[in-house]
N, C-alpha and C positions, 0 to 999 in steps of 0.2 A: 840481512838485518842483524845487528850485533847481539841483541838480547831476546830475539823472538825465534819461534820455530820457523824455519824456511819453507818455501813452497816445495811441494813434493815433486813438481815438474818444472821444467824451464822451457822458454819459448812460447810464442803466442798459441800455437795449436795445443801444446801440452797443457798450458794454463786453462784453455777452454775445456779440455778434458777434465782437469782437476776441478774446475768450477762445476762442471756437470755432475761429477761423482759426488761432490760435497752437497750439491743441491738435492740430489736423489737421496743421499743418506739422511739429510735433515728432514725431508718429506716423510721417509719411512719412520723416523723417530716420532714425528708429530702425530702419526696415526697408530702408534703402538700402545697408547693408554698409559704412558709413563707418569709416575708422580712428578710434580712440578720440579723439585730440586734435581732429580735425576735427568729429566729432559733438558733442563738448562745446562747442566754440566756436560752432557754428551753432545748437545748441539753446539755449545761454545767451543768444545774441542774440535768438532768438525769444521767450524769456521776458521779456527786458527791455522789449519793446514793450508788454507788458500788465501786467507786475509790475515797475515800475522799481526800480532799486537803484543805489547808488553804488559798491558793490564786491561781489564774489562769490568763493567758493572752491568749486570742484567737486572732489570726492574720489572715488577708487576705493577699494574695500574688499575684503579677503579675505572671501568669504561664509562661510567656516568660523569666523572669529573676529571679524568686523566691525572689524578693525583696518585703519588707513589704509595703502594700498599705492601711493598717488600722489596728487598734487594738481595742479589747474590754476587759476590765480588771474586775476581779471579786475578792471579798474577800479583803485580806490585800493589794492587789495591786491597788485597785479601784481608790484611789486618789493619788497614788504615781507617779506623772508625772515627778518629779525632776530627775529620773534616766533614762528616756527614751532616752536621747541623748547618754549617756554612753553606754546603751544597744546597740543602733544602731552602735556606733563606734566599739564595740567589735564584734557584730554579723557579720558585713560586712567588718571590717578592720583588724581583728585578725585571726590567724590560730587556730580555736577552733574545737576540734574533735566532739563537739556536736552541731555545727552550722547547720542550716537548709541545707545549700548547701553541707556540709560535709556528712550529713545523706543521702541526695539525691544521692550523688556520690557513697556512699557505698551501695545503694539500701536498706536502712533501712526505715521502716515505723514508728516504735515507739521504744523508748529506755528509760530505767531508767538510769539516769546519774551515780548513785552510782554503779550500776552493770556494766555499760559500762567502767567506770574508775577503776574497780577493787577495789572499796571502797574508792579510793582517789579522791573525787569529785573536789579537787583543781587542778586536771589535766585539768579541764575545765576552760578556761580563764574567762568565764562569771561567773561561780560559785566563783572562787577565787577573782576576782577583783570587782564584783558587788553584786551578790546574797547573799553571806555569810556576807561580811562586812556591807552591807546596810540593809538586811532584816533578816539575821540569819537563813535562811531556810537550811534544812539538805539535801534534795534531790529534784530532779526534774524529771518528766516524760515528754518527748517530743514526739509529734505525728505530722507527716506531712501528709497533705491531698492532694494527688496527683493522677493524671491519665495520660493517654498517652499524654495529652496536656501540662502537667507540674504540678507544685505545686500551688494549689489554696489557701491554708491556712495552719495553724498549731495551735497547742495548747501546752502551757507549763503549767504544774501543779506542785505545790510546797507543800512540807511538812516541818513543823517546827522541831526544834532541839530535841524536846521530842517525835516526831512521828516516827513510823517505816518507813523504806525505801519502795519504790515501789517494789512490788513482781513481779516475772516472770509471774504469772497468770494475774496480773493487766495489765502489759505491753502487754501481748498477747491479752487481751480483748480490749485494746486501738487500737491495730492493726486491730482487727476484725471490729471495728466500724468506722475505718478511711474512707472506701468507702462511708458510709452514710454521714459522715461529708463533704466529697468532694462534693457529690451531693447537700447537703443542702447549702453549700457556693456558688456553681455555680448557683443554682436556686435563692438563696437570692439576689445575685448581680443584677439579672434581675427583681426581684419582686417589686423594687421601681419604682414608676411612675415618669417620668421626668416632671418637671414643666416648662411651657413655659416662665415664668418670672424669671427663675433661671439659667440664662446663664452667664457663666464666661467670659465676653467679655472684650473689652478694650485693646487687645493685650497681648503679653506674659509678665510675671513678671520675673525679673532677680534678683538673689541674688548672691553676691560674698562672699565666705568664705575663710579666709586667712589660712596660714599654721599652725596657732595656734587654728584653729576651731572657730574663731570669725567671726561673720557676719559684714563685714566692709563696704559694699555698697549694696544698693537695689533700685530698681525702685519704683515709687510711688504706683504701683498696687500690689507690693509683699505682703504687710501686708494684703491687702484686700483678696488676694488669700489664705493666710494662715488662716485668720479668717474664710473664707468660708469652709476650710477643717476641722475646729474645730467643735466638737460637744461633748456633755457630754458623758463620759465613753469611749471615743475613743482615749485618749492619746494626746500627744503633736504633732501637725503636723510637728514640727521641727525634729521629729524622722525620717521622710522620707527624709528630707533635709540632715541630717547628715549621714543617711544610704547611700544616693547617693554620698555624699562627700567622705566617706570612700571607697566605691567601685570605685569611679573615681581615687583615688590615687593608688589603687591596679592595675587598668588598666594602669596607667602611669608607674608603675613599671614592667609591663609585666606579672602580675599575673592573669589577666582576659583578655579574648579574644574579648570583646566588651564593649563599654561604657554603663553604667547603665541607665536604664529608668524604670519608674513605671507608669502604667495606673491606675487611681484611680476613683472610682465612689462615688460621694458625697452622703450624706444622702437623698438629694432630687433629685437624679437621673442624675446628670450631670457628664460626663466623663471628666477628666483632665489628662494630661500627664506631668510628671516631668522627666527631664533628666539632667545629669551633665557631665561636661567635665573639665579636668585639664587645667590650664593656664600655659603657659611658661612665664618666667620673672626672676626677681631677686631671687625669692624663688625656682626656678627650677621647673621641670615638676611635682614634687610631692608636690607642695606648694599650691598656691591658686586654687580654684575650682569655676566654674560658674555653678549655678543651675538655670534652666529655668522651669517655670510653665505656662502652657497654656491650653486652651481648646483643647481636643483631636478632631482631624478631623475624619470623618467617617472611612477612610481606616485604621486608627490606632486602631480601636476597632472592626472592622468586624471579624477578626480572633478570637479574644477573645470571642465575642458574639457567634460565630458559635461553638466554643469549649464548651461554657457554655450550649448551647442547646444539646450537645452530638451528633453533626452531624458526620457522617462518612466522610472520605476524599472525596468520590465521591459526597456525599450530599453537602459538602462545595463548590465543584466545580460548582455544579448546582446552589447553592445559589448565588455564585459570578456572574454567568451569568444572573440570574434573576435580580440582583441589577444593572447590566449594561443594562437592558431593553430587553434582548433576549427573544423571544417567544419559545414555545416548539419545533417547527421545527428547529429553529436555534441552540438550545441547543443540540438537537439530532444529527444534522449534525456535530457540532463542537466536540462533545464528542464521536461520532461514536456509538450512541445508537439508539434504536428504540424509536419513540414517546411514546409508551406505557411504556417503561422502565423509560423514563423521568417523565412521569406522576406518576409512582410508587414512584420515588424518591421525587417528589414534595409532594405527600401525606404524606410520612414519615417526610419530613421537616416541613410541616404544623403542623402535630401532635406534633412533638417535640418542635416547637416554640409556640404552642398554638394559631395558626392563621388559617384562612379559605381561604385566597386568597393571590395572589402575592402582591397586594397592601398592605395588612396588614403585610405581611412578610417584605416588604421594610420599613414600618414604625416601625416595631418591631426591626429591626436591627439598623436603624438609630436613633431610639427613637424620642420623641417629641423635644429633644434638637436640632436636625437638621431639622427634617421634618417640624416643625412649622415655620421655617424661609426660606424654599425654595421659591424662587421668590422675596425675600426681598432684601434690600440694601446691596451692596457689598462694603467693605472697600478697601482702597488703597492696603492693604496687599493681596487682593484676597480672603479673608475670610469674613464671615458674619459680617456686622456692628452691632453696638448696644452692650449693656452690661447688667449686672444684675440690 
């Protein structure tokens, strides 16, 4: 391949060996407790040794909605932020057979777009309207990182016009490493330590986007929130805004059964929640959209954190009772279990969460973002006062 790193081995047997080594390396990385960005960078590099690409985009997703909560770009996409908004509008506003939600609905883990479309990649709206005219890429391989809790992330890998398309063996390999990527993303989200001085306070930020996708109104704190979500290599935070806007319009048309929302963890460990709703008025229900960005409250991230720890349904129930202050006897009575069984569940929860006590568990779930302010001043809204 002219512009990509070549395979480190040649021939069928050597390629199988290379695939095996890469799979093992990515599995080890996923269990190492690496911060999210570091895991993505190192795992993407391991991928490129056996599945070459000219560019890639790794995304984190909110597992409850499969909506993008962050991106990391590699290669020819690294500084190409000018197309992020168009990508979001296509991904969440168009009917594309290769969209993440479409792949999830079809039960697909990985696909090569050339193969999926029978060689006519323009059947993908994203390829026809964005990827080909903007970048000239020939093919894309897409992988979704999902488990029983939902989709935690995805990766899109691209090849240029002079490169071969992704093969069935390569797509199969990507499906094989998807569970390790899922584990690495889940772990990476929790590996960043929250800073006590990095609180996105000051109340919610509101952005109004009109029927022509123009931001026409915003509160004073909106720009601060968007700046807070920005960091090198992570793309334009307006990508999430326009993803929400596109999804909100689909909700207004009856094409989605719930209003879109995204929980995002910033690079310094603060959880925010972004949600959107269509506005009625002169433009009709599919016109203007309001997007709100605010600090996530504990109850909005508890289920996500529990899923990231890999807790079973019963362990989540026990955790919820611990967070409400219940002791072992109360948990046993409420859940019709013996105290010994509750203790067994707690031991498993502690092991998965990397803590040694109930107190540490509470702090681990609520993060320093919340725990550091317990007992502090309460604002008129009923939420913690203070800001960044």
